[in-house]
N, C-alpha and C positions, 0 to 999 in steps of 0.2 A: 294207259289210265292208270288214275292214278288209285294209288292210298289213301282210304279213309284215316285218317289221324287221331289220336286221341286223348282228350279233352281231358285232362285232371278234375278227379272230383269234386276236390275246395276250386276251382273255376267253375264246373257249375254250378256249387252253390253260392259263386259272387255271384254270378252270371245272374241267378235266376234273384240276387237281393235288389241287385242295380235295376230290372225290370219291375220287378216292386216299387221302389220307389220310382221310378220314369213315372206307373201310371196304377196307384195303390186306390185296392176297389172301395169303392161308395162306401164310410162310416168307417172304414180305417183308423181308432182313439192316432190323436198323435202323440201321445206315448211312443206306443210301437217305431211309427216314424223316423220320432226322437232316438232311439234307442239304436237307431243302426244309422244314422244319420242327417241331411242334411235335407231338404226336401228339393228334388229335381237334381242332386248334384251325381255327376258322369262314371266319380268313383265315390269307394266309402273303404273301411277298414271293418274287417268281421269286429263285431264286441270284444271276442274272449282278448285278439291281438290290444282294444285298446284296454281290457279288462289285470291282463299284464303287466305293460309299462306303466299303468299306474299302479301296480301291485307292486311294480318291483323300482320303482321309482327312488332315487335315496334321500328325496325330501318327505317332513310325512305331511300329506294329502286330508283336505278332511272334504264331505259335500254334506249344507245344510240346506233346511227349507227357510223361505223367508221371514219364518220365525224364531231362525237360529238351533232349530235341533236337526241332532247328527242324524245323517239319512248314511254316511257313510266313510269312514275310515278304513288306509294301505297300514302296511304291513311297519313300513317305517316312523307310521304316527304310535302303532301300539310300542314298540321297540323306546321311540322316546317318552311316551308319556308314561310307559306303563299300563294303560287302564287296557285289558282286551274287545276287540271288538265286541262280543255281547256284552259288555259291561256297559258301554260307551252308546252305544247305538239306542236312541231316541234325549237320551239327555242332549242339555239346553251346550252351545259350546261353553257357557262361561261353570261351565264344574273345571275348568280348568285356570279359569281364572284368579290371579292372588291379591290380597291386600295390598303390595305393596307397590300397585299399579294406581294411580291417581283417577282419580273416576271423573275426571275433566277429556282423560287419553279417551278411558273410554267414548267419550260422550261426543269427540270426533269423530273415533272410530264409526260408534253407527250412525252419526247426518251422514259424512262420506257416503256409506256404502250403502245407506237409500238415495240419496240423492243416483247412485246408479255408475256411481265414482267409483276405481280399485281407492285402496286404500293400503300405505305400506310404513309401518313403523316397529313399533319394539315397544312388547309387553313383558313383565314375571309373570307368568305362567308355572303353577307346581306338580309335579309329579303325583303319582297315584302316593305314595309315603310322603305328603305335602313336600319334600324339600322344593326347595324353590330357581329357579334357574330363569335365564334371561331368552326370551322365543326373537326373531325376526319372521315380521309373517308381512305379505301380501292375503289379500281377502279382497276376491273379484265377482263381481254379482253374476249371476250370468241368469240374462233375461228371454225372457219368452217371444214366439213369435210377435205376439199383440201388442211387444215391445215392455211386459212384468214383469216386477220379478218373480224370477221360479226359485234360480239355485243362490246360495252363498258357493265356491269354490275360496276352498283355505289352503295355503301353506307356509307352511314353516320351519326352523331347526334352530336349535341351538347355540346360540353365540355367545355361552357364559364364558367359555374359554379367553374366546378374541373379544371379549368385555374388558375381562380379567389383565386379556396381553398390555388392549389400549389402554387403561387408565396405571398401570405397571407402567407401559413409556411415555403416559405422562405424567406422572409422578416425576420422573426421571427425567425430563424434559425442564419441566418446572423449578426442581432442583439444581440440574446443570445450569440454565439461567444464573438461578440465585446465585450457585458457587461462582457463575463466572459475573456476574453483575458487582458481586461485595467483595472482589477479588482485587489488590489492590495497584496490578499492573494491565494493562494494554489490552488488549485480548479485540483480535478480528479477525472476518472471514472474509476474504479479498476475491472479487472475480477475476480474470479473465481481462478485464474490461478495465479494472485497476476499484470499479465498484464496490462498497462495501455493501454486503449480504448481512451480515448480522453483526456486531460488537456490544462493548459491554459500557457500564456509568464511569469508568478509565478512558473510556477512547472515547466518549462525547463530552469530557470535561477538558482532554484534550485538541478535538474539537476548537471546542471556544475560547483556550490561549491560541489559538493558532487562525482565531476570526473567520474562519468559516473556513481554511487553507486545511483539504481533507489531509490528513494525518499520515495514510494508509496509502497516497500516492509521491510523500518524500521519503515514506520507506521504504515503501519498493524497490523508487529512485535513489537510494542511498543505499539498498543492498545490488542491487545491477553495480553501483558503480566500487562494491568494493569486494563483494564475493562474488561474480556477476551471473548473480541468479537471473534467468530467464522463463515468463508462463509458458513461450514456444519452444521450448527444449523438449521434447519429448521423454529423454534423458532421466530428468530431473522429475518425474514420479514419483509419488510416496516417497522421494529424500527429502530430510530435514536439515537443518544445520540448525548447529545452537551455538548462545553465546556471542553474538556476530554486534559489536558494538560501533552502533554509531549515530550521529553529531548532526543535530535538527537544531535550527534558525524562526525560533518566532520572531515574525514580525513584528515591528516595531521594540524592540528590545537590543539591547546590547548583552545578554545573556542565552549561553548558546547551550541546548538543553540535550545530554549523553542517556540513551538509552542504550538495556542491553537487549538485543533480539533472540528468538528464536521462534523456528515455526518451521510447519512440515506443508508440503503440495498432496493437496487429497481430491479425490474425483467425485464425482455424482451423478450415477447414470441417469440419463434421460428419461425423462416418464413416460414421452408420448409410444404410444399406441405402436405408430410406425419404425421407431427405433429401439423396437425391445429383441430383433434378432441381431441389430446391427452392436457389436463390443464399442471398443473406444472412441470408434467415432464420431460415435452420438454421447458421447462423456461430455460433463463440463470442469473446469479446472479450478480450484480454487486452494487459494498464500491460508493457512489457519495461522495465525503472526501475535504470539505473545512477547510483548517489551516491557520490560523492566526498567522503572526510570533512572537512571542510579549518576544524575547529574551531584548530586551529594557530594557521593565520595568521589568523583571523578572530580568534581572543584576541587576538593582535598589536595587532592593530587594534581592536583595540577597547580594548584598552592604553592607544594613542593616544588615541582618540575621550576616550576614561573618564578623560583628564588632561587634557583640553579642556571635558569639562563640568565635571569638579572645579573646573576657572578661574573658570569660566565663571557656576557655580554658589555659589562663596566671592566671585566679584563681587555676584553677585545678593543673597547672602547679604547682604554690607556694607553694598550698598544699600537691605535689606530693613529690615536693622537703625538705619540711623538715620530710613525711614518711619517705623520707628518706634519709637522716639527721640524723634524730631520730635513722631511723632502721639500718644503722649503728654504732651510738655509742649506741644504746644496744648489738650488733654481739662485737663491738672492748670489752666492758666492760665489754659484754658475761665470755672473755676468760684470765685477773689476778683475775678474781672472782671464775672460775673452780680450780686458782691454791692456792688459796686460803684455799678454801675448801678441797682441799685435800689435804694442809698443815698441818689443823688443825684436819683433823683425824688419821694424822701420830702416832705412840705410841713414847710417850718422858717418863721420867719420874722423869727430873731437874727442879729442881723451875727455870732454863731463859726458858727451853720448859716450861714451863707452862705460863709463862709471855709473851714469841715469839705466845703462844697460844690465849692468850685472847686479845692481842695487833691483830694477826688475826682477830680474830670474831670481836672483834669492826668495824673492816674495813668491814668486811664482811654486818656485818650489817644495816654501813653506805652503801656500794653498795647498798644495797638491794631496803633501803630509796632513792635511785639516780633509781636504773632499776624500780622500782613501779613509779618513779613521773615523768620517761621518756615514760614508760608505756599509764598512764596516759592522759600528752601531746602530744601524738601520735595521728594525726588527725584521722577519720572515714573515711573510704572510703566512696563517695558518691554510692550509690545505687542509678540503672540504671534498667528499662523493657523494655524485649525486644518489639519491632514495625516490621513495614517492611522496609525496607532502604533502597535506592541507592545507591551503591559501585561508580558506577563511579564519582557519585556527592561528596561523602565523597572523595576520594581520591581528587577531583580536590578540592573541600575548602579546603582541606591540601598544593597541591600546592598553593592556594595561600595566606596561611598562612604565607606561606615558602618564599615566593618571595623574600623578600626585604631580607634573608640570602642568597639565591641562588643567588642576585644578587654581595653584598657584596665579596660576595665565588669568583665572574664571573665564574657559575658555569651553562650552559645550561644545560633545563632539556627538556628531550621530551617527551609525553604522547602523548600513545598512546592509549586508551578508545577501546572496542570494543562497534560499533554504538549504543546495545540497550543491555542491560544487566537485565535479572530480576530484583526485588525483593527481598526481602530475611529478615528471619526473624534474629535480631542484634539489639546490644544494638550502639545504635549512634557516641556517645562523647566517647565511650569506640573506637568504632574502628575509631575516629577523632585520637585515644589517640598512635590506634597501629599505626599508617600510621606514625604520626609523629616521633614518637621514629624511623621507620626506616628509614626516608626523612632526619631526625638527623643522625645518624650512619652514612648511605651511605653519606651525606654532609662532616661530617668527615672525614671519609676516606676517600674522592678524597683530601680534604685540605692541610692529611699529604701526601699523594702519592707525589705531585710537579710534575704532569707531568702539559703540556702547555694547550694541551687543556681538559676542566676536566666538565665533563659528566652527565650525570644522568639518565636513560631512567625508564620508568613506563608503564605496558601492563596491559591490561584488557581482559578478553578470555574468552571465553563457553566448559570446559570441561568435558564429558561427565555430572554426577547430581557435578560438584562444577563452580565453579568462582574462574578464576583464577586469581591471581597481580602478576606482577614479579618485584623485582625492580633490575637492575642492574647498578651498578656504577665501575667505572676505575680508582680506587684508590687501596691502601693497600693489597688489597685480604683479603683473611682470607687461612694463612694455617689448614692443617689436626690436624690438634692438636688444632686448639684452637675454634672447629666448635661444642665442646659441650659445653667447657668454660664458653664463653661468654653467654650462658644461667643460668651463675650460681651467687645469690646473689651478689654485692661487685667487680666480677671480674671485672677489668676496663686494656685491651689490649691497651688504644692508650699510646703517647711517653708522653704526660701529664696530666698522671692519675690522678693526685691531685685534676686535674678540673671536674671529671668526677663524680663521685658516682659509674657507675658502674651496675644501675639498669634498663638501658631500654630495652633492649633486655630480662630480665628480666621479663619488666611488658611488654612487645611486646605479651611475649609468653602466659600471662597470660591471656587477652585478647583473644586471639585464643584458650588457651584451653575452657576459657567457652560459644565458637564459634564452640565448635565441629568441631574447621578446623586441622592445622594446618600450619608450618614453620620451610620450612626446606630450608639449602644452596645446591646450583650447587656444587659437589666437580668436575666435570670435564669442569667448569669452569674456563679460565684465564684470568692474564689480565681486572683483575679486582674483584667483586664480582658478583655474580647472585645469588637473594633466592625467591622462590615462596611463597606467604599467598594463601592459600588453603579453600576456604568458601562453605557448601554444601549449597546448593541452596533449602534444605524441615525440613535441624534440627531449632528446639526453642529452643535450648544450654538451657541453665543449670545457677544456680548461685553455 
């Protein structure tokens, strides 16, 4: 036999209330039924529990009738406004209104709730002591069973401090934007996709100078080449770099531009709700880049450097000219010496033949002494070590060194460098001589062509694992049978051959071979000459 289970008293009360709500006696006022819950509900909470919940709620709650007379306020309302319950019950909700709130806001509020819709917004209210505060309100109409407005439920809290913080942040943001915009240096925030998410006026001006090519991409490319910057490198998080000088080539301009770059990698947490508990996996990474243009200072430094290079190249040219002249003399002297050696070795028995042999031998001995003197006088080539070089910079220097020669010949040079080229191992002075030989060769070809519009074009670009330097002129061109001969020592195909040693392209090819590269002519090109210099990106060359 089962034991009778004891039912708690509060459950008995709950059961009685539910039975009452299922079948209320005829004539029971609706207000009583509403006090316990919704008609027909299967479950309902005790009115005391509702009251405790509302009383202890951390948000200020008020209930008014349809005319906005206050019927109830909770403790949070008293603490926020300073009004005690017995002071405010029966008063209009407008007792809290401040003259600082525009009338239009109240009109919008009243029109919204009269349409049985919830109104959310901000009002300037005042405490009992008349001090003002900013309130964030939600006012909701409470409808009767027949759909009419019975009450208004209001909830609000003081957001004065939040508003003050918002205003400070807004001011700081506008101040920072103003400072960034008037800053003379380029400032940009660049995403991992190389898209610019924030920039300043100096950056926009640079964008215009580069004809729509995004400078941020060029800066990041240059930084990758020079310091190995990499967005994907997690170790670079919050790492910084300072005063890294990069060189950019504006399209359509012969003048390079130099920038001293500083930056730091920063992260921005993802704002999506689903990533709240995720850490760095949801972070967005950016580069805050500051680039100060130092072109003017660089030009002054480069001008002094260019003068030194000009002096050095003039000295090297003089040495090279001496080497060419002595080498040519040795080459030309070797021919008769070979003839004399052959004549001495020819058989002969007469006295005359013996006398001639003796004379030839004496001449040969004198020639050997002269040859030895020439070899002794031959300047030794200057040794140079490989170092990392910027091909764009070297070609640009040579163009500057050739400016006077180009102007005197009336030749226009079209310089089209790649905006950014990786640095490669090479001998800077040797490469300068190489491009000087090629430009001098192009100038002579254009001069001898007699064309009215004299032009030389130089392009640089990256193709696979090579840097390609393209030299084009509208000169006399090069026939098929000349394309190999021009590389022979002392061969000269110019009209006034006596004025040239004929060693320019030979020396150019020698430099290219030492750099593991190649020099080739475009056999399909007409109306002048086009040649390609190819330098490998990762070769160290050889002596």
